[in-house]
C-alpha positions in Angstrom: -27.8 98.3 34.6 -25.6 101.0 35.9 -28.3 103.1 37.2 -30.8 100.5 38.3 -29.1 101.1 41.7 -30.9 104.2 42.2 -33.1 103.5 45.1 -32.9 104.0 48.7 -34.1 102.2 51.7 -34.3 102.8 55.7 -33.1 100.3 57.8 -32.5 99.2 61.4 -29.2 97.2 62.0 -27.9 95.3 65.1 -24.2 94.0 65.1 -22.9 91.0 67.1 -19.1 91.6 66.7 -16.7 88.0 66.3 -14.0 89.7 68.2 -15.9 90.9 70.9 -17.7 87.9 71.7 -15.9 85.2 70.8 -17.0 81.8 71.6 -20.4 83.4 72.9 -21.4 84.7 69.3 -23.9 81.9 68.3 -25.6 81.5 72.1 -25.6 85.5 71.9 -27.3 85.3 68.6 -29.9 82.7 69.5 -30.8 85.0 72.4 -31.5 88.1 70.3 -33.2 86.4 67.4 -36.0 85.3 70.2 -36.1 89.0 71.4 -36.4 90.6 68.2 -39.3 88.1 67.5 -40.9 89.4 70.9 -43.3 92.2 71.6 -40.9 94.5 73.3 -39.7 97.5 71.6 -36.3 97.2 70.4 -33.6 99.7 70.7 -31.0 98.5 68.0 -28.0 101.0 69.3 -28.4 99.5 72.5 -28.1 96.2 71.6 -25.4 96.4 68.9 -21.6 96.0 69.3 -19.9 99.1 67.5 -20.3 99.2 63.9 -21.0 102.4 61.3 -24.2 100.8 60.5 -25.5 99.9 63.8 -28.8 101.5 64.7 -31.0 103.2 62.1 -29.8 104.3 58.8 -32.2 106.6 56.7 -32.3 106.5 52.9 -29.1 104.6 52.2 -28.6 104.1 48.3 -26.8 101.2 47.0 -22.9 103.2 47.4 -24.3 103.7 51.1 -25.1 100.3 51.6 -21.8 99.2 50.3 -19.8 101.6 52.3 -21.2 100.3 55.7 -21.3 96.8 54.9 -19.2 95.9 51.8 -20.8 94.8 48.4 -21.1 91.1 49.2 -23.1 91.7 52.2 -24.9 94.6 50.6 -26.2 92.3 47.8 -27.7 90.1 50.5 -29.3 93.1 52.0 -31.0 93.9 48.6 -32.7 90.6 48.6 -34.5 91.7 52.1 -38.3 92.5 52.3 -39.4 95.2 54.5 -41.0 94.4 57.6 -40.0 91.5 60.3 -36.3 91.6 61.5 -34.1 89.2 59.7 -30.9 87.3 60.8 -28.6 86.4 62.0 -26.5 87.2 58.6 -22.8 86.3 58.6 -20.1 88.6 57.7 -16.5 88.4 58.1 -16.7 90.6 61.3 -19.7 88.7 62.9 -23.5 88.3 62.6 -26.2 91.2 61.7 -29.5 91.4 62.2 -31.6 94.1 60.3 -35.1 95.1 59.6 -35.9 96.7 56.4 -38.4 99.8 57.4 -38.7 101.1 54.0 -37.7 100.9 50.0 -38.0 103.6 47.6 -37.7 102.8 44.1 -37.1 105.0 41.3 -37.8 104.4 37.5 -35.0 104.3 35.0 -36.7 107.4 33.0 -36.2 109.5 36.2 -34.8 113.0 35.2 -32.2 112.5 38.1 -31.0 109.3 35.9 -30.6 111.0 32.8 -29.0 113.9 34.5 -26.3 111.3 36.3 -25.8 109.3 32.9 -25.3 112.7 31.4 -22.7 113.8 33.4 -21.2 110.1 33.7 -21.0 110.6 29.8 -19.5 114.0 29.6 -16.8 113.1 32.5 -16.0 110.0 30.1 -15.4 112.3 27.0 -13.5 114.6 28.8 -11.2 111.7 29.8 -11.2 110.5 26.2 -10.1 113.8 24.7 -7.5 114.8 27.5 -6.1 111.4 26.5 -6.0 112.2 23.0 -4.5 115.5 23.6 -1.5 114.1 25.9 -0.9 111.6 23.5 -0.6 114.4 20.8 1.6 116.7 23.0 4.0 113.8 23.6 4.5 112.7 20.5 5.1 116.1 19.2 8.1 116.3 22.0 9.0 112.9 21.0 8.3 111.7 25.0 7.3 108.0 25.4 4.9 106.5 27.8 6.4 103.1 27.9 9.6 102.7 30.3 13.3 102.1 28.4 
């Protein structure tokens, strides 16, 4: 489960901010939904309120999705199929419209997964060994970790 998130997606994102739009938020979202399902070419940057994920995002991994949208919202995004615009999807900051353009799935036996798992194992092992050495050093000098 730890390495199953090794997939990437490309998406377009339009954000409507609670703080900028106030009482007009739902009305603006309804208007935008009609526009997004029409025949016109959409410029996501021009339609979006400021947001780090606005516009086009290329080959985002799970960590990138969480950085841009937060973990709860990133989980919603993972369930969206590529194709048409979806939304509005609510978040704490406002409403979002998304279009997943592509998804790249990697198999769990991919060499990159093995390399990442091996690196994580070595880092964890180093942390454990460091803790053992520090404990021995502290006890050799009569130091205690707990407060008096």
